[in-house]
C-alpha positions in Angstrom: 11.1 -88.4 -22.1 14.4 -86.4 -22.3 14.6 -83.2 -24.2 18.0 -81.8 -25.3 18.6 -78.6 -27.4 21.4 -79.7 -29.8 21.8 -76.5 -31.7 20.5 -73.0 -31.4 21.0 -69.9 -33.6 19.4 -66.5 -33.9 16.5 -68.0 -35.8 16.9 -71.7 -35.7 16.8 -74.5 -33.2 17.4 -78.3 -33.3 15.9 -80.3 -30.4 16.4 -84.0 -29.7 13.5 -85.7 -27.9 14.4 -89.1 -26.5 11.6 -91.5 -25.7 9.2 -90.1 -28.4 8.8 -90.4 -32.1 6.0 -89.8 -34.6 3.1 -89.6 -32.1 4.4 -86.5 -30.4 6.5 -85.0 -33.2 3.8 -84.9 -35.9 1.3 -82.7 -34.1 4.0 -80.3 -32.9 5.5 -79.9 -36.4 2.1 -79.6 -38.0 1.0 -76.9 -35.6 4.4 -75.1 -36.1 3.8 -75.0 -39.8 0.5 -73.3 -39.4 2.2 -70.2 -38.0 3.1 -67.2 -40.1 6.3 -66.6 -38.1 7.7 -70.1 -38.9 9.8 -70.4 -42.1 10.4 -74.1 -41.7 9.5 -76.9 -39.2 10.2 -80.5 -39.7 11.3 -83.6 -37.8 13.3 -86.7 -38.3 13.3 -90.1 -36.7 16.9 -91.3 -37.5 16.3 -94.9 -36.7 13.0 -96.8 -36.5 14.0 -99.0 -33.6 15.4 -96.1 -31.5 12.8 -94.0 -29.8 14.3 -90.6 -30.6 13.2 -87.8 -32.8 14.7 -84.5 -33.8 12.7 -81.3 -34.4 14.1 -78.7 -36.7 12.7 -75.2 -36.5 13.5 -72.0 -38.4 11.6 -68.8 -37.7 11.6 -65.3 -39.2 14.5 -63.1 -38.4 14.3 -61.3 -35.1 12.1 -63.9 -33.5 13.1 -66.4 -30.8 12.8 -70.0 -32.0 12.6 -71.2 -28.3 9.7 -68.9 -27.7 7.8 -70.0 -30.8 8.3 -73.7 -29.9 7.2 -73.2 -26.3 4.1 -71.3 -27.4 3.2 -74.0 -29.8 3.6 -76.8 -27.3 1.6 -74.9 -24.7 -1.2 -74.4 -27.3 -1.3 -78.2 -28.0 -1.3 -79.0 -24.3 -4.4 -76.9 -23.9 -6.1 -78.5 -26.9 -5.4 -82.0 -25.7 -6.5 -81.2 -22.1 -9.8 -80.1 -23.6 -10.0 -83.2 -25.7 -9.3 -85.4 -22.6 -12.0 -83.6 -20.6 -14.6 -84.1 -23.4 -13.6 -87.7 -23.9 -13.9 -88.5 -20.2 -17.3 -86.7 -20.0 -18.6 -88.7 -23.0 -17.3 -92.0 -21.5 -19.1 -91.2 -18.2 -22.3 -90.3 -20.1 -22.1 -93.7 -21.9 -21.4 -95.6 -18.7 -24.3 -94.0 -16.9 -26.7 -94.0 -19.9 -27.6 -90.4 -19.5 
């Protein structure tokens, strides 16, 4: 996966993520849109055969869009780590019959 910031302004950022599409972009954008400090978050996959997606983010004036995006991704990482741990524990329980 390769991440490139294409455009950045005082309250907006456009990030291209190569090697990923809907699977990664959907949860990031959905989580961004739950935040009160986000005015708009969306993504585009310009071509269905090219594994590349673009995240668009606009935050409230005075806030740093890079910080908001970073916080959101860090939150999702923690959630997925917890999911992975629970999933592994359940698989182990099923395998051992306990």
